[in-house]
Backbone as numpy.savetxt, mean C-alpha at the origin, in Angstrom:
# Nx Ny Nz CAx CAy CAz Cx Cy Cz
-12.44 1.14 -11.38 -12.07 2.47 -10.42 -11.46 3.00 -10.89
-11.01 4.10 -10.56 -10.05 5.30 -11.57 -8.62 5.12 -10.78
-7.77 5.69 -11.60 -6.34 5.74 -10.90 -6.24 6.66 -9.75
-7.01 7.65 -9.81 -6.66 8.72 -8.99 -7.96 8.39 -7.81
-8.62 7.47 -7.81 -9.75 7.34 -7.12 -9.48 7.30 -5.58
-9.83 7.57 -4.47 -9.58 7.50 -2.81 -10.29 6.34 -2.27
-9.32 5.39 -1.97 -10.49 4.12 -1.27 -10.44 4.16 0.02
-11.52 3.49 0.68 -12.09 3.14 2.03 -10.77 1.95 2.50
-10.95 1.50 4.01 -9.78 0.31 4.23 -10.50 -0.75 3.50
-12.08 -0.81 3.40 -12.45 -1.88 3.12 -11.83 -2.27 1.62
-12.03 -1.14 1.04 -11.76 -1.12 -0.56 -10.29 -1.58 -1.17
-9.74 -0.98 0.51 -7.85 -1.29 -0.01 -7.60 -2.60 0.37
-8.18 -3.06 1.33 -8.04 -4.54 1.52 -8.76 -5.42 0.61
-9.91 -5.36 -0.04 -10.16 -6.01 -1.20 -9.15 -5.69 -2.35
-8.73 -4.78 -2.89 -8.14 -4.65 -3.43 -6.50 -5.06 -3.65
-6.29 -5.13 -2.51 -4.87 -5.73 -2.40 -5.29 -7.10 -1.92
-6.16 -7.78 -1.75 -6.38 -9.11 -1.57 -6.00 -9.73 -0.24
-6.40 -8.93 0.94 -5.78 -8.95 2.34 -7.11 -8.51 3.34
-6.80 -8.89 4.31 -7.38 -8.54 5.63 -7.86 -7.07 6.11
-8.95 -6.45 6.39 -8.48 -5.11 6.63 -7.98 -4.72 7.98
-7.45 -6.16 8.79 -7.15 -5.57 10.03 -5.34 -5.56 9.79
-4.92 -6.07 8.17 -4.00 -5.85 8.13 -3.35 -4.76 7.25
-4.30 -4.14 6.47 -4.51 -2.77 6.15 -4.38 -1.77 6.93
-5.34 -1.71 8.42 -5.64 -1.05 9.53 -3.93 -0.90 10.17
-3.27 -2.02 10.21 -1.86 -2.10 11.12 -0.97 -1.16 10.29
-0.85 -1.80 8.61 -0.22 -1.29 7.91 -0.40 0.25 8.23
-1.56 1.02 8.19 -1.45 2.29 7.88 -1.29 3.18 9.04
-1.35 2.26 10.36 -0.98 3.08 11.75 0.55 2.92 11.66
1.60 2.06 11.14 2.77 1.92 11.26 3.22 2.60 10.00
2.39 3.52 9.49 2.93 4.34 8.37 3.68 3.58 7.47
3.31 1.88 7.32 4.03 1.62 6.47 3.59 1.11 4.98
2.14 1.87 4.89 1.79 1.77 3.44 0.82 3.42 3.26
0.78 3.92 1.98 0.89 5.32 2.01 -0.90 5.70 2.18
-0.91 6.62 3.23 -2.29 6.55 3.64 -2.85 7.89 4.39
-3.86 8.54 5.04 -4.17 9.76 5.40 -5.70 9.49 5.66
-5.90 10.18 6.90 -7.14 10.01 7.48 -8.30 11.30 7.22
-9.17 10.85 7.06 -10.15 12.10 6.60 -11.31 11.95 8.07
-11.49 12.72 8.88 -12.42 12.54 9.64 -12.24 11.36 10.84
-11.28 10.87 11.01 -10.87 9.87 11.68 -10.94 8.52 11.03
-10.96 8.55 9.47 -11.10 7.14 8.71 -10.11 7.14 7.90
-9.20 6.13 7.74 -8.47 6.01 7.11 -8.86 6.03 5.41
-7.70 6.55 4.53 -8.41 6.52 3.28 -6.68 6.44 2.54
-6.78 5.99 0.97 -5.53 5.38 0.59 -6.02 5.91 -0.91
-5.02 6.39 -1.63 -4.98 6.77 -3.23 -4.57 5.59 -3.91
-5.44 5.42 -4.79 -5.07 4.15 -5.64 -3.92 4.14 -6.68
-3.33 5.59 -6.63 -2.16 6.03 -8.01 -0.97 5.53 -6.77
-1.41 5.93 -5.17 -0.22 6.01 -4.44 -0.01 3.89 -4.29
-0.98 3.63 -3.93 -0.99 2.06 -3.67 -0.32 1.47 -4.79
-0.56 1.76 -5.53 -0.20 1.18 -7.00 1.46 1.43 -6.90
2.00 2.69 -6.42 3.57 3.27 -6.99 4.35 2.29 -5.78
3.25 1.95 -4.58 3.78 1.42 -3.26 3.87 0.21 -3.31
2.85 -0.75 -4.25 2.99 -1.89 -4.69 4.69 -2.36 -5.39
4.74 -1.91 -6.07 5.60 -1.62 -7.51 7.07 -1.45 -6.75
7.00 -0.56 -5.98 8.70 -0.16 -4.98 8.30 -1.45 -3.86
7.89 -2.26 -3.50 8.09 -3.20 -2.50 8.19 -4.55 -3.22
7.69 -4.63 -4.64 7.75 -6.05 -5.00 8.94 -6.14 -5.45
10.12 -5.03 -5.83 10.99 -5.12 -6.65 12.11 -6.19 -5.63
13.25 -7.03 -6.42 13.67 -7.45 -6.21 15.18 -7.28 -5.59
15.45 -7.12 -4.07 16.48 -6.38 -3.75 17.48 -7.12 -3.86
18.52 -6.69 -4.73 20.01 -7.62 -4.83 20.70 -7.06 -4.20
21.83 -7.97 -3.51 23.11 -7.36 -2.85 24.09 -6.83 -3.97
25.36 -6.27 -3.42 26.13 -6.40 -4.58 27.00 -7.33 -4.64
27.35 -8.27 -3.66 27.54 -9.74 -3.72 26.68 -10.67 -4.89
25.73 -10.31 -4.47 24.90 -11.04 -5.43 25.05 -11.05 -7.15
25.76 -9.68 -7.38 24.99 -9.02 -8.59 26.10 -9.45 -9.30
27.47 -9.59 -8.42 29.01 -9.59 -8.63 29.15 -11.46 -9.01
28.29 -12.05 -8.59 28.34 -13.56 -9.21 28.04 -14.09 -10.64
């Protein structure tokens, strides 16, 4: 699968090792990068990889950094 590949909802769910219904829900709520083609959800793998990186960073508060 190339980085610029467009995935279906099924392929995205398999790639993220989660259910189709979870991906569908995230897409509907605009919580995962996605777009529709003829009413069907599509996901650009490159954007999904960026989304994974951005959402897996540990969020550290100012107080925690000062400890």
